C-alpha positions as CSV (number, residue, x, y, z in Angstrom):
1,X,127.0,119.4,117.1
2,X,127.9,116.1,115.2
3,X,124.7,114.7,112.9
4,X,126.2,111.1,112.7
5,X,124.9,109.5,116.4
6,X,127.1,107.2,118.8
7,X,125.9,104.6,120.8
8,X,127.8,103.1,123.5
9,X,127.9,99.7,125.0
10,X,127.6,99.9,128.8
11,X,130.1,97.6,130.4
12,X,132.2,97.2,133.6
13,X,134.2,100.2,132.7
14,X,131.5,102.6,131.8
15,X,128.8,101.6,134.0
16,X,129.2,104.0,137.2
17,X,127.4,106.9,137.0
18,X,130.8,109.3,136.6
19,X,131.8,107.0,133.8
20,X,128.3,107.9,132.2
21,X,128.0,111.3,132.6
22,X,131.6,111.6,131.2
23,X,130.2,109.7,127.8
24,X,127.3,112.0,128.0
25,X,129.1,115.1,127.9
26,X,132.1,114.0,125.1
27,X,129.3,112.9,122.7
28,X,127.0,109.4,123.2
29,X,123.6,110.0,122.2
30,X,122.6,106.3,122.9
31,X,123.6,103.7,125.4
32,X,123.2,100.2,124.7
33,X,122.7,97.5,127.0
34,X,123.7,93.9,125.6
35,X,121.5,91.5,127.3
36,X,123.3,88.5,126.3
37,X,125.7,89.5,129.2
38,X,123.4,91.7,131.5
39,X,120.7,90.9,134.6
40,X,117.2,92.6,135.1
41,X,119.7,94.6,138.3
42,X,122.1,95.6,136.0
43,X,119.6,96.9,133.1
44,X,117.4,98.7,136.4
45,X,120.7,100.7,137.7
46,X,121.8,101.7,134.4
47,X,118.5,102.7,133.9
48,X,118.2,104.7,137.4
49,X,121.6,106.3,136.4
50,X,121.0,107.4,133.3
51,X,117.2,109.3,134.3
52,X,119.0,110.8,136.7
53,X,122.0,112.3,134.7
54,X,119.3,113.4,132.0
55,X,117.6,115.3,134.5
56,X,121.0,116.5,136.0
57,X,122.4,117.9,132.4
58,X,119.2,118.6,130.7
59,X,119.8,116.0,128.1
60,X,117.7,113.2,126.6
61,X,119.9,110.5,126.2
62,X,118.2,106.9,125.2
63,X,118.6,103.5,126.5
64,X,118.9,100.6,123.6
65,X,118.0,96.7,124.7
66,X,119.7,94.6,122.9
67,X,118.2,90.7,123.1
68,X,119.9,87.6,122.9
69,X,118.0,86.1,119.6
70,X,118.4,82.4,118.9
71,X,121.5,81.2,120.3
72,X,123.6,78.2,120.5
73,X,126.2,78.1,123.2
74,X,129.0,76.0,124.3
75,X,128.9,74.1,127.9
76,X,131.6,73.6,130.6
77,X,134.7,73.9,130.2
78,X,137.4,72.5,132.4
79,X,139.1,75.9,134.0
80,X,136.8,78.1,131.5
81,X,138.5,77.5,128.8
82,X,140.4,74.9,126.3
83,X,143.0,75.6,123.6
84,X,141.7,73.3,120.7
85,X,144.8,72.1,118.0
86,X,144.2,73.0,113.9
87,X,144.2,69.2,112.6
88,X,143.3,67.5,115.2
89,X,139.9,65.9,116.2
90,X,137.3,66.6,119.0
91,X,134.0,65.6,119.7
92,X,131.2,67.7,120.4
93,X,128.2,66.3,122.5
94,X,124.8,67.0,123.4
95,X,124.7,66.3,126.8
96,X,126.3,68.2,129.4
97,X,130.3,67.2,129.9
98,X,133.1,69.0,131.3
99,X,135.0,70.3,128.0
100,X,138.3,70.2,127.7
101,X,141.0,69.8,124.6
102,X,139.3,66.8,123.3
103,X,134.9,67.2,123.5
104,X,132.8,69.9,124.7
105,X,129.3,70.5,124.6
106,X,126.9,72.6,122.7
107,X,123.1,73.7,124.4
108,X,121.5,72.3,121.1
109,X,119.7,69.3,121.4
110,X,118.5,68.2,117.6
111,X,122.7,69.4,116.9
112,X,122.9,65.4,115.9
113,X,120.3,65.6,113.6
114,X,119.5,68.7,111.7
115,X,124.1,69.0,111.0
116,X,125.2,67.6,107.5
117,X,128.4,65.8,106.8
118,X,130.6,68.7,106.6
119,X,129.0,71.1,108.2
120,X,131.4,73.7,109.5
121,X,130.7,75.1,112.8
122,X,132.7,78.4,114.0
123,X,133.9,79.7,118.0
124,X,135.4,82.2,119.4
125,X,133.7,84.6,116.8
126,X,134.4,82.6,113.9
127,X,138.5,82.7,115.0
128,X,138.4,78.9,115.8
129,X,136.6,76.5,112.7
130,X,135.7,72.7,113.1
131,X,134.6,70.5,110.1
132,X,131.7,67.5,111.0
133,X,133.5,64.5,109.9
134,X,131.0,61.7,111.3
135,X,128.4,61.3,113.6
136,X,127.6,59.2,116.9
137,X,124.4,58.7,119.1
138,X,125.6,61.6,121.0
139,X,128.1,63.5,119.6
140,X,129.3,64.9,116.4
141,X,133.3,64.0,115.1
142,X,134.7,67.2,113.9
143,X,138.3,67.9,112.1
144,X,139.5,71.6,114.0
145,X,140.5,73.0,110.6
146,X,141.4,76.4,112.5
147,X,142.7,76.1,116.4
148,X,142.3,78.8,118.8
149,X,141.2,79.1,122.3
150,X,137.3,78.5,123.1
151,X,135.5,79.6,126.3
152,X,132.3,78.2,128.3
153,X,129.2,79.7,127.2
154,X,130.5,81.4,123.9
155,X,128.1,81.0,121.2
156,X,128.8,79.0,118.3
157,X,127.8,79.4,114.9
158,X,126.5,76.4,113.0
159,X,126.6,77.6,109.2
160,X,124.2,76.9,106.5
161,X,122.1,74.8,109.1
162,X,118.4,76.2,109.7
163,X,118.6,75.4,113.9
164,X,115.4,74.8,115.4
165,X,115.3,77.6,117.8
166,X,112.2,80.0,118.5
167,X,113.3,83.7,117.2
168,X,112.3,85.0,120.8
169,X,112.7,82.5,123.6
170,X,111.7,83.0,126.8
171,X,114.6,84.9,128.0
172,X,114.1,87.0,125.5
173,X,110.4,87.0,125.7
174,X,110.8,88.3,129.4
175,X,113.0,91.2,128.9
176,X,111.3,92.8,126.5
177,X,108.6,92.9,129.1
178,X,110.9,93.9,131.7
179,X,111.9,96.7,128.9
180,X,108.6,97.5,128.6
181,X,108.2,98.2,132.3
182,X,111.0,100.4,132.2
183,X,109.7,102.1,128.9
184,X,113.4,101.6,127.3
185,X,113.3,103.2,123.8
186,X,115.2,101.2,121.1
187,X,114.7,97.5,121.2
188,X,117.5,95.6,119.2
189,X,116.9,92.3,118.2
190,X,119.4,89.8,117.3
191,X,119.8,87.2,114.4
192,X,116.9,88.7,112.2
193,X,115.5,86.3,109.3
194,X,113.1,87.8,108.0
195,X,110.5,90.2,108.2
196,X,108.3,87.8,110.3
197,X,110.8,87.5,113.0
198,X,110.1,91.7,112.8
199,X,106.2,91.2,113.1
200,X,106.5,88.9,116.1
201,X,108.1,91.2,118.2
202,X,106.0,94.1,117.1
203,X,103.4,91.7,118.0
204,X,104.8,91.2,121.4
205,X,104.6,94.9,122.0
206,X,101.2,95.5,120.9
207,X,99.8,92.7,123.3
208,X,102.3,94.5,126.1
209,X,99.9,97.9,124.7
210,X,103.4,99.6,123.7
211,X,103.4,101.9,121.0
212,X,107.1,104.1,121.8
213,X,109.9,101.4,121.4
214,X,111.2,101.3,118.2
215,X,112.4,97.8,116.7
216,X,115.9,98.1,115.3
217,X,117.0,94.6,113.4
218,X,120.2,93.5,113.9
219,X,121.8,91.9,110.7
220,X,124.0,88.9,111.3
221,X,123.7,86.4,108.9
222,X,122.8,86.0,104.8
223,X,119.1,85.3,105.5
224,X,119.2,88.8,106.9
225,X,120.8,89.9,104.0
226,X,119.1,88.2,101.1
227,X,115.5,89.4,102.7
228,X,117.0,92.9,103.7
229,X,114.2,95.1,101.8
230,X,111.6,93.5,103.7
231,X,113.0,93.8,107.1
232,X,113.7,97.4,106.6
233,X,110.3,97.8,105.4
234,X,109.1,96.0,108.8
235,X,111.4,97.8,111.0
236,X,112.4,100.9,112.1
237,X,115.6,100.5,111.4
238,X,118.9,98.1,110.9
239,X,122.1,97.6,112.8
240,X,125.2,96.2,110.7
241,X,126.8,93.7,112.8
242,X,130.1,93.4,110.9
243,X,131.2,90.9,113.6
244,X,128.8,88.1,112.9
245,X,128.7,88.8,109.5
246,X,132.0,88.0,109.3
247,X,131.6,84.7,110.5
248,X,128.5,83.7,108.2
249,X,129.6,85.4,105.0
250,X,133.1,86.2,103.4
251,X,134.5,89.1,105.2
252,X,135.7,90.7,101.5
253,X,132.1,91.1,101.0
254,X,131.0,93.0,104.4
255,X,132.2,96.6,102.9
256,X,129.3,96.1,99.8
257,X,127.0,94.6,102.2
258,X,127.1,98.0,104.6
259,X,127.3,100.4,102.1
260,X,123.8,98.7,100.2
261,X,122.4,98.1,103.0
262,X,122.9,102.0,104.0
263,X,121.9,103.4,101.3
264,X,118.5,101.3,100.9
265,X,117.4,102.8,104.6
266,X,118.2,106.2,103.5
267,X,115.8,105.1,100.4
268,X,113.0,103.6,103.2
269,X,113.4,107.0,105.5
270,X,114.5,103.8,108.0
271,X,117.7,104.3,111.0
272,X,120.7,103.0,109.9
273,X,123.7,101.8,112.3
274,X,127.5,100.5,111.5
275,X,128.9,98.7,114.1
276,X,131.5,96.4,115.4
277,X,135.8,97.3,116.0
278,X,135.1,100.8,114.5
279,X,137.4,101.6,117.0
280,X,138.9,98.4,118.1
281,X,142.3,99.4,118.8
282,X,141.3,102.0,121.6
283,X,140.4,99.4,123.6
284,X,144.0,99.4,124.9
285,X,145.7,102.5,122.8
286,X,145.0,106.2,123.6
287,X,144.9,106.7,119.6
288,X,143.2,105.0,116.6
289,X,144.5,103.6,114.0
290,X,144.4,105.3,110.4
291,X,142.8,102.1,109.2
292,X,139.9,102.7,111.9
293,X,139.6,106.5,111.3
294,X,139.1,105.8,107.6
295,X,136.4,102.9,108.7
296,X,134.5,105.9,110.9
297,X,134.5,108.4,108.2
298,X,133.8,106.4,105.6
299,X,130.6,105.0,107.5
300,X,129.4,108.7,107.5
301,X,130.4,109.6,103.8
302,X,127.8,106.5,103.3
303,X,125.6,108.4,105.2
304,X,125.1,106.0,108.0
305,X,122.7,107.8,111.1
306,X,124.7,106.2,114.0
307,X,128.0,104.4,114.7
308,X,128.0,101.9,117.9
309,X,130.9,101.3,120.1
310,X,131.1,97.9,121.7
311,X,134.0,96.6,123.5
312,X,135.5,99.7,123.4
313,X,133.2,101.2,126.3
314,X,132.7,97.5,127.8
315,X,135.9,96.5,128.7
316,X,138.3,99.0,127.2
317,X,140.9,100.7,128.9
318,X,139.9,104.2,127.3
319,X,136.4,104.5,126.9
320,X,135.8,108.3,127.1
321,X,139.2,108.9,125.4
322,X,137.5,106.8,122.5
323,X,134.2,108.6,122.2
324,X,136.2,112.0,122.1
325,X,138.3,110.4,119.3
326,X,135.2,108.8,117.3
327,X,133.4,112.6,118.0
328,X,136.4,114.4,116.5
329,X,136.4,111.7,112.9
330,X,132.5,112.3,113.1
331,X,132.8,116.1,112.8
332,X,135.5,116.2,110.6
333,X,134.2,113.9,107.7
334,X,130.5,115.2,108.1
335,X,131.9,118.7,106.3
336,X,133.2,116.2,103.4
337,X,129.7,114.7,102.5
338,X,128.0,115.6,99.5
339,X,125.1,117.6,100.6
340,X,123.8,118.0,97.0
341,X,123.7,114.0,96.0
342,X,121.7,112.9,99.7
343,X,118.8,115.7,98.9
344,X,118.6,114.5,95.0
345,X,118.6,110.8,95.9
346,X,116.2,111.5,98.7
347,X,114.3,113.5,96.5
348,X,113.7,110.6,93.8
349,X,112.6,108.3,96.5
350,X,110.5,110.5,98.5
351,X,106.6,110.1,98.5
352,X,105.0,113.0,96.8
353,X,103.1,114.3,99.7
354,X,102.8,117.7,101.4
355,X,105.5,116.8,104.2
356,X,108.0,115.4,102.2
357,X,107.8,118.4,99.3
358,X,108.4,120.6,102.0
359,X,110.9,118.9,103.6
360,X,112.9,118.9,100.7
361,X,112.5,122.3,100.1
362,X,113.6,123.1,103.5
363,X,116.6,121.1,103.0
364,X,117.3,122.7,99.5
365,X,116.9,125.7,101.3
366,X,119.5,125.6,104.3
367,X,121.9,124.3,101.5
368,X,122.0,127.1,99.3
369,X,121.3,129.9,102.1
370,X,123.8,128.1,104.6
371,X,121.5,128.0,107.5
372,X,122.7,127.5,110.5
373,X,119.7,125.4,111.7
374,X,117.0,124.2,111.1
375,X,113.8,124.2,113.8
376,X,110.7,122.0,113.9
377,X,108.0,121.9,116.4
378,X,106.6,118.2,116.5
379,X,104.2,115.8,118.2
380,X,105.1,112.6,116.6
381,X,108.5,113.5,115.4
382,X,107.2,112.9,111.3
383,X,109.1,116.1,110.2
384,X,112.1,115.2,111.5
385,X,112.4,112.2,110.3
386,X,111.3,113.3,106.8
387,X,113.7,116.3,106.9
388,X,116.4,113.7,108.4
389,X,116.3,111.5,105.2
390,X,117.5,114.5,103.2
391,X,120.5,114.9,105.1
392,X,120.5,118.5,105.2
393,X,123.6,120.7,106.0
394,X,122.2,121.8,109.2
395,X,121.4,120.5,112.4
396,X,117.7,119.7,112.9
397,X,116.3,121.0,116.1
398,X,113.0,119.0,116.8
399,X,111.3,120.4,119.7
400,X,108.6,118.2,121.3
401,X,106.4,118.6,124.7
402,X,106.4,114.2,124.1
403,X,109.3,113.1,126.0
404,X,108.8,109.8,124.2
405,X,108.9,111.1,121.0
406,X,111.9,112.9,121.5
407,X,113.8,110.1,122.7
408,X,112.8,107.9,119.5
409,X,114.5,110.8,117.6
410,X,118.1,110.6,119.3
411,X,119.4,108.1,116.3
412,X,118.3,110.0,113.5
413,X,121.0,111.6,111.6
414,X,121.3,115.3,112.5
415,X,118.1,115.7,114.6
416,X,118.9,117.0,118.0
417,X,115.5,116.5,120.0
418,X,114.8,118.6,122.8
419,X,111.8,119.1,124.9
420,X,109.4,122.1,125.7
421,X,106.4,123.3,126.5
422,X,103.8,122.8,123.4
423,X,103.7,126.2,121.7
424,X,100.0,127.6,120.8
425,X,101.2,130.3,118.6
426,X,103.1,130.7,115.3
427,X,104.5,133.7,117.0
428,X,105.7,131.2,120.6
429,X,107.0,129.2,117.9
430,X,109.6,132.0,116.8
431,X,110.5,132.6,120.1
432,X,111.0,129.3,121.3
433,X,113.0,129.1,117.9
434,X,115.6,131.8,118.6
435,X,116.0,130.6,122.6
436,X,117.2,127.2,122.0
437,X,119.0,127.6,118.4
438,X,121.1,130.3,120.6
439,X,121.1,127.8,123.2
440,X,122.5,124.5,120.8
441,X,124.7,126.7,118.5
442,X,126.8,129.5,118.0
443,X,125.0,131.4,116.1
444,X,125.2,135.0,115.1
445,X,122.9,138.4,114.1
446,X,121.8,138.0,110.5
447,X,122.7,134.3,110.1
448,X,119.0,132.5,109.0
449,X,117.5,129.4,109.7
450,X,114.7,127.5,108.9
451,X,111.1,127.1,111.0
452,X,109.1,124.1,109.7
453,X,106.3,122.3,111.2
454,X,102.2,121.9,110.9
455,X,99.9,124.4,111.4
456,X,97.8,124.8,113.8
457,X,99.3,122.8,116.5
458,X,97.9,119.0,117.1
459,X,95.0,119.8,114.4
460,X,97.1,119.1,111.3
461,X,98.6,115.9,110.9
462,X,101.3,117.0,108.3
463,X,104.1,119.6,107.8
464,X,102.4,122.4,106.2
465,X,104.5,125.7,106.3
466,X,108.3,127.0,106.0
467,X,109.3,130.0,107.4
468,X,113.0,131.5,106.7
469,X,114.1,133.8,109.5
470,X,117.3,135.9,110.4
471,X,118.6,136.5,114.1
């Protein structure tokens, strides 16, 4: 049972029931749908397949929707793509034109007004770079600094310009309402720049009466890095989108940014997700590179809650093999985690309340006694989240009678949420703990485990006991 979670993006190579089942059996905890490329019909199809597989496999795999966010896209291009040549000049129009090597359009009407001379425009995930030389009435004249292939409907990144676009577009608002209808578990917000963007989405969920969907802020730009503390405070967690960051900021800064954000999330008890090109070579190869193995392992050693696969499981040749390889890396790296350091770090920033102090005691005891598991019955998931923050040595089996609570815990480090009938007594909790621990992990007579929670159940809103048991 690996403690670091895996998110797999669903795409053409992974959207069948059979492939989804294989991915679940080999370690995927959450499936992600990128709404930039998905229809409602596709989303509904995946949701129905996942519901079926959860019932069939007795799992509780969660589903994440990733919004489009405010974006500027390239217009039509002859034969769908064109090659821009370095050191040539090209025109970008705001009116719809059929693009080629000399011209194309962007769907942002205020383009001419908002950009400045020398503004940099990046295309094709930063591989193509243009510089604004002059402005016409309906076009920009640009120099191609770095040439390459540009495809229609691809995203354009206009650097250092505040675009006059709503954070939640009508398309995103419609999809969020659809996510509410489907009772999706995680909502990943693209292009977040401040806590106000989180609050805007949260207000929409409040209006919908939805208190289940967790909000994950996608960190993709310099403004988000500047406002990272307030963004973490306002959200349930963050996703570090290293590909998008690499377009907006110098690539050499990204490792440091990643470490800082993961650490800040731990301090606040929020989810951290590391994404983009984790195992990119496996889109076409059966084994990862040594650099990719190190990259994934270092994310684990930094203490991230989850790692995410994108192209590897949407268009890659080996989606299942990629997940299997990632699981092996996670398992190995987790043996090398400095658990004592994480416990001490969390204690320094922990609120001195009863739940926090018991969570520390549980994690500390589990490490020193080499306990095989922590079992916690929970209604809201609060106790499990608290313990997860201390990065315990052993898995946390969080047992709840509420399926929404169970799904909401799927991205927290070390937490294995299960659905149970509500326990009425401590004796029943002990009975349940033994059964489920035996089902989930390899445990032997005399092995120790810890039970913790709040008692009487439903009456106490905080953790107030821990009990060490032997098999």
